[in-house]
C-alpha positions as CSV (number, residue, x, y, z in Angstrom):
1,M,54.7,-9.6,50.3
2,G,56.1,-6.8,48.2
3,V,53.2,-7.1,45.6
4,N,51.5,-3.9,44.8
5,V,47.8,-4.4,44.0
6,P,46.7,-1.5,41.7
7,T,43.1,-0.4,41.2
8,I,41.2,-0.3,38.0
9,K,38.0,1.4,36.9
10,L,35.3,-1.3,36.3
11,G,33.0,-0.1,33.7
12,S,32.3,3.6,33.0
13,Q,29.9,4.5,36.0
14,G,32.6,5.2,38.6
15,L,33.2,1.9,40.3
16,E,36.9,1.4,41.3
17,V,38.1,-2.0,42.4
18,S,41.4,-3.9,43.2
19,K,42.9,-5.2,39.8
20,Q,42.4,-8.8,41.3
21,G,39.5,-9.8,43.5
22,L,38.6,-12.6,45.8
23,G,35.9,-15.1,45.0
24,C,34.4,-16.3,48.3
25,M,32.1,-19.2,47.1
26,G,34.5,-22.1,48.1
27,M,34.7,-20.8,51.6
28,S,31.1,-21.9,52.1
29,A,29.8,-24.2,49.4
30,F,30.4,-26.4,46.3
31,Y,34.0,-27.2,46.8
32,G,33.8,-29.7,49.7
33,L,32.7,-28.9,53.2
34,P,32.3,-25.4,54.5
35,K,35.5,-24.0,56.1
36,P,35.6,-22.7,59.6
37,D,34.4,-19.0,59.8
38,A,37.4,-17.9,62.0
39,D,39.9,-19.2,59.3
40,M,37.9,-17.6,56.4
41,I,37.6,-14.3,58.2
42,K,41.3,-14.3,58.7
43,L,41.9,-14.9,55.1
44,I,39.4,-12.1,54.0
45,H,41.2,-9.7,56.4
46,H,44.5,-10.7,55.0
47,A,43.3,-10.1,51.5
48,I,42.0,-6.7,52.3
49,N,45.2,-5.7,54.1
50,S,47.2,-7.0,51.1
51,G,45.1,-4.6,48.7
52,V,42.6,-7.1,47.3
53,T,39.5,-5.3,48.3
54,F,37.0,-6.5,45.7
55,L,35.0,-9.4,47.3
56,D,32.5,-11.6,45.4
57,T,29.7,-13.6,46.9
58,S,26.1,-14.7,46.1
59,D,22.9,-15.5,48.0
60,M,23.0,-19.1,46.6
61,Y,26.5,-19.8,48.1
62,G,25.5,-22.0,51.1
63,P,22.7,-21.0,50.4
64,H,23.0,-17.7,52.3
65,T,25.9,-18.8,54.6
66,N,28.5,-17.1,52.5
67,E,27.0,-13.7,52.6
68,I,26.6,-14.2,56.5
69,L,30.3,-14.9,56.6
70,I,31.2,-11.9,54.5
71,G,29.0,-9.8,56.8
72,K,30.9,-11.0,59.9
73,A,34.3,-10.3,58.2
74,L,33.3,-6.7,57.4
75,K,32.6,-5.7,61.0
76,G,35.0,-3.3,62.8
77,G,35.6,-0.8,60.1
78,M,36.3,-3.2,57.2
79,R,33.1,-2.4,55.2
80,E,34.5,1.0,54.1
81,K,37.6,-0.7,52.7
82,V,36.0,-3.0,50.2
83,Q,34.0,-3.2,47.1
84,L,31.3,-5.7,47.9
85,A,29.6,-7.6,45.1
86,T,26.8,-10.2,45.5
87,K,24.3,-11.9,43.2
88,F,20.7,-13.0,43.0
89,G,18.5,-15.2,40.8
90,I,19.2,-18.8,41.5
91,I,17.1,-20.9,43.9
92,N,18.2,-24.5,44.5
93,R,15.0,-26.5,44.7
94,D,15.2,-30.3,45.1
95,G,18.8,-30.3,43.7
96,K,17.8,-28.2,40.7
97,G,18.5,-24.6,40.0
98,E,15.5,-22.4,39.3
99,V,16.2,-18.9,37.9
100,H,13.9,-16.0,38.8
101,G,14.1,-12.4,37.6
102,D,10.5,-11.0,38.3
103,P,10.5,-7.7,40.2
104,A,9.1,-9.0,43.4
105,Y,11.8,-11.6,43.7
106,V,14.5,-9.0,42.6
107,R,13.5,-6.8,45.5
108,S,13.0,-9.4,48.2
109,S,16.5,-11.0,47.2
110,C,18.2,-7.6,47.6
111,E,16.5,-6.9,51.0
112,S,17.5,-10.4,52.2
113,S,21.1,-10.0,51.1
114,L,21.4,-6.6,52.7
115,K,20.3,-8.2,56.0
116,R,22.6,-11.1,55.8
117,L,25.5,-9.0,54.8
118,D,24.5,-6.5,57.5
119,V,25.2,-3.5,55.2
120,D,23.1,-0.6,54.1
121,C,24.1,-0.8,50.5
122,I,25.6,-3.3,48.0
123,D,28.3,-1.9,45.7
124,L,27.8,-4.3,42.7
125,Y,24.6,-6.3,42.5
126,Y,24.6,-9.0,39.8
127,V,21.8,-10.9,38.0
128,H,23.4,-14.3,38.7
129,R,21.6,-16.1,35.8
130,I,19.1,-14.7,33.3
131,D,15.5,-15.7,33.7
132,T,14.6,-16.4,30.1
133,S,10.8,-16.3,30.9
134,V,11.0,-12.5,31.9
135,P,12.0,-9.7,29.6
136,I,15.4,-8.4,30.8
137,E,13.9,-4.9,30.8
138,I,11.6,-5.9,33.6
139,T,14.2,-7.4,35.8
140,M,16.4,-4.2,35.1
141,G,13.5,-1.9,35.9
142,E,13.4,-3.1,39.5
143,L,17.2,-3.1,39.8
144,K,17.1,0.6,38.5
145,K,14.6,1.3,41.4
146,L,17.0,-0.2,43.9
147,V,19.8,2.0,42.7
148,E,17.5,5.1,43.0
149,E,16.6,4.0,46.7
150,G,20.4,3.7,47.5
151,K,20.2,0.0,48.2
152,I,22.7,-0.8,45.4
153,K,25.2,1.4,43.7
154,Y,26.0,-0.5,40.4
155,I,24.4,-3.4,38.4
156,G,26.0,-6.4,36.9
157,L,25.0,-9.4,34.8
158,S,26.4,-12.9,34.9
159,E,26.3,-15.3,31.9
160,A,24.3,-12.9,29.7
161,S,24.4,-12.9,25.9
162,A,25.4,-9.8,24.0
163,S,21.8,-9.0,23.0
164,T,20.7,-9.4,26.6
165,I,23.5,-7.1,27.7
166,R,22.5,-4.5,25.2
167,R,18.9,-4.5,26.2
168,A,19.6,-4.4,29.9
169,H,22.2,-1.4,29.3
170,A,19.5,0.5,27.6
171,V,17.3,0.5,30.7
172,H,20.2,1.4,33.2
173,P,24.0,1.3,32.6
174,I,25.6,-2.0,33.3
175,T,28.9,-1.7,35.2
176,A,30.2,-5.2,34.8
177,I,29.5,-8.6,33.4
178,Q,30.8,-11.8,35.2
179,N,31.6,-14.7,33.0
180,E,34.1,-17.6,33.0
181,W,37.3,-16.6,31.2
182,S,40.5,-18.5,31.5
183,L,43.2,-20.3,29.4
184,W,40.7,-23.1,28.7
185,S,37.4,-21.1,28.7
186,R,37.4,-18.5,25.9
187,D,33.9,-18.7,24.5
188,L,33.0,-15.0,25.5
189,E,35.8,-13.5,23.4
190,E,34.0,-13.3,20.0
191,E,30.6,-11.6,20.9
192,L,30.6,-10.5,24.6
193,V,34.0,-8.9,25.0
194,P,33.5,-6.5,22.0
195,A,29.9,-5.7,23.1
196,C,31.2,-4.8,26.6
197,R,34.0,-2.6,25.4
198,E,31.6,-0.8,23.1
199,L,29.3,-0.1,25.9
200,G,32.0,0.7,28.5
201,I,31.3,-2.3,30.7
202,G,33.9,-4.0,32.8
203,I,34.6,-7.8,32.7
204,V,34.9,-9.8,35.9
205,T,36.2,-13.2,35.3
206,Y,35.2,-16.1,37.5
207,S,37.1,-19.5,37.6
208,P,40.2,-18.0,36.0
209,L,42.1,-21.0,37.3
210,G,39.9,-23.5,35.7
211,R,38.2,-24.4,39.0
212,G,41.7,-25.2,40.3
213,F,42.8,-27.5,37.5
214,L,45.1,-24.9,35.9
215,S,46.9,-24.6,39.3
216,V,47.6,-28.2,40.1
217,G,46.5,-30.4,37.2
218,P,45.0,-33.9,37.2
219,K,46.0,-34.5,40.9
220,L,43.3,-32.0,41.8
221,I,40.6,-34.5,40.6
222,Q,42.2,-37.4,42.7
223,N,42.0,-35.2,45.8
224,L,38.4,-33.8,45.5
225,P,36.4,-34.4,48.7
226,E,33.1,-36.2,48.8
227,G,30.2,-33.9,47.6
228,D,32.5,-31.6,45.7
229,F,30.6,-30.0,42.9
230,R,33.4,-30.3,40.4
231,K,33.0,-34.0,40.2
232,I,30.0,-33.5,37.8
233,F,31.9,-31.0,35.4
234,P,32.7,-32.5,32.0
235,R,36.5,-31.4,32.1
236,F,37.0,-33.5,35.2
237,K,35.6,-36.7,33.7
238,A,38.0,-39.5,32.8
239,E,37.2,-39.3,29.1
240,N,38.6,-35.7,28.9
241,L,41.4,-35.9,31.5
242,E,44.2,-36.9,29.0
243,A,43.7,-33.9,26.8
244,N,43.4,-31.5,29.7
245,K,46.5,-33.1,31.3
246,V,48.5,-32.0,28.2
247,V,47.1,-28.4,28.6
248,Y,48.3,-28.3,32.1
249,E,51.7,-29.7,31.3
250,K,52.2,-27.0,28.6
251,I,51.2,-24.3,31.2
252,S,53.6,-25.8,33.7
253,E,56.5,-25.9,31.1
254,M,56.1,-22.1,30.4
255,A,55.7,-21.3,34.0
256,T,59.0,-23.1,34.8
257,R,60.7,-21.1,32.0
258,K,59.4,-17.8,33.4
259,G,60.2,-18.6,37.0
260,C,56.5,-18.5,38.2
261,T,53.9,-21.0,39.2
262,P,51.2,-22.4,36.8
263,S,48.5,-20.4,38.8
264,Q,50.4,-17.2,38.3
265,L,50.9,-17.8,34.7
266,A,47.2,-18.5,34.1
267,L,46.1,-15.4,36.1
268,A,48.7,-13.3,34.3
269,W,47.2,-14.4,30.9
270,V,43.8,-13.1,32.1
271,H,45.2,-9.8,33.4
272,H,46.9,-9.3,30.0
273,Q,43.5,-9.2,28.4
274,G,43.1,-5.6,29.3
275,D,42.7,-3.1,32.0
276,D,39.0,-3.5,32.0
277,V,39.3,-7.1,33.1
278,C,39.4,-8.3,36.8
279,P,39.8,-11.9,37.6
280,I,38.4,-13.2,41.0
281,P,40.1,-16.4,41.8
282,G,38.7,-18.1,45.0
283,T,40.9,-19.8,47.6
284,T,40.5,-20.9,51.2
285,K,44.2,-20.7,52.1
286,I,46.4,-17.7,52.8
287,N,49.4,-19.3,51.0
288,N,47.4,-19.7,47.9
289,F,46.1,-16.3,48.1
290,N,49.7,-14.9,48.4
291,E,50.7,-17.0,45.4
292,N,47.7,-15.7,43.3
293,I,48.5,-12.0,43.9
294,G,52.1,-12.7,42.6
295,A,50.4,-13.0,39.1
296,L,50.4,-9.2,39.0
297,T,54.2,-9.1,38.7
298,V,54.3,-11.7,35.7
299,K,54.7,-9.9,32.4
300,L,53.9,-11.9,29.2
301,T,55.2,-11.1,25.7
302,P,52.8,-11.0,22.6
303,E,54.5,-14.4,21.5
304,E,53.8,-16.0,25.0
305,M,50.1,-14.8,25.0
306,T,49.7,-16.4,21.5
307,E,51.3,-19.6,22.7
308,L,49.1,-19.8,25.7
309,S,45.9,-18.8,24.0
310,S,46.3,-21.6,21.5
311,L,45.9,-24.1,24.4
312,A,42.2,-23.5,24.5
313,D,41.8,-25.5,21.2
314,M,43.1,-28.6,22.9
315,V,40.7,-28.8,25.9
316,G,38.3,-31.6,26.2
317,G,34.8,-31.2,27.5
318,E,32.4,-28.4,28.0
319,R,33.4,-25.6,30.5
320,H,30.3,-25.9,32.6
321,A,28.1,-28.7,33.9
322,F,24.9,-26.8,33.0
323,M,25.7,-25.0,29.6
324,T,22.0,-24.5,29.1
325,S,22.1,-21.9,31.9
326,T,25.1,-19.9,30.6
327,W,25.1,-16.9,28.2
328,V,24.6,-19.1,25.1
329,N,21.0,-19.6,26.2
330,S,20.2,-16.2,27.9
331,D,18.0,-14.3,25.5
332,T,14.7,-13.2,27.1
333,P,11.3,-12.6,25.5
334,P,10.5,-9.1,24.1
335,L,9.2,-6.5,26.5
336,S,5.9,-6.5,24.5
337,S,5.2,-9.9,25.7
338,W,5.1,-9.0,29.4
339,K,1.6,-8.8,30.9
340,V,1.3,-6.7,34.1
341,D,-1.2,-8.1,36.5
342,A,-4.1,-5.7,37.2
């Protein structure tokens, strides 16, 4: 392969991860049918042997089946080679996502994930979405106990506002936030990125390839399998397709000029945001994985970064199908409002 995958310090608490990670969601859920375990374990082993050792999953992927898959893949001495991240907080009930952050749920979720993953400790445990009915200090209090008990090493938040991040960090240091960040999703830059850098928190970016659109453009939508979650996303709807097609074409033009692929260019743009940023593109194919780590060799000038950054202004449609559950609506009640049952 010839691609050296360096490591970076994620946050200021001591966690070191590969500069690019592997998002594992699509192996088991949401993007069409689950893929065969044997094929996905082969891919995960290939990633680890290539130097991509930061694996990202969640209890809601499947649900549960993705964690079980990762657990199988980490048998035979692989566990010691990886930095393992999972998440909790979302329950899919009758097709609707419920968010829970109360202490009993935090603990039971962690215990269940440890069993499915078949590990003694989770390296990075994220609050997947913020429960806006529970003060963040209460959720964090239980996570802090889990750190003290050795069940998790580091704590993360996904889709949390700057004020929620600050309040959480005051209870126990936050190592990383996980948010969407890509050439067409830049809403975290004004508030969240400065807050994280002030507090020494790393930034893990999910969907850095725009859920695949920045890799292949509109033909992705034509080939989405039945039941693919992306069909409900605003940017994949017909009314937004023309604007987003132009964005993809401009990325492709620059990629051709630079002698790389659109995927590599889009990932390189994320990497160039800083050494505290780690994208976790997902894939189910070894060839795509190999292409993605090639992004680490792509260098961008300040002028090219500016040209690419301007594309976000042209994008049509919201970045998420459920914007109400993203960081823009993640403030929690004050701690003084919490009543402890006698």
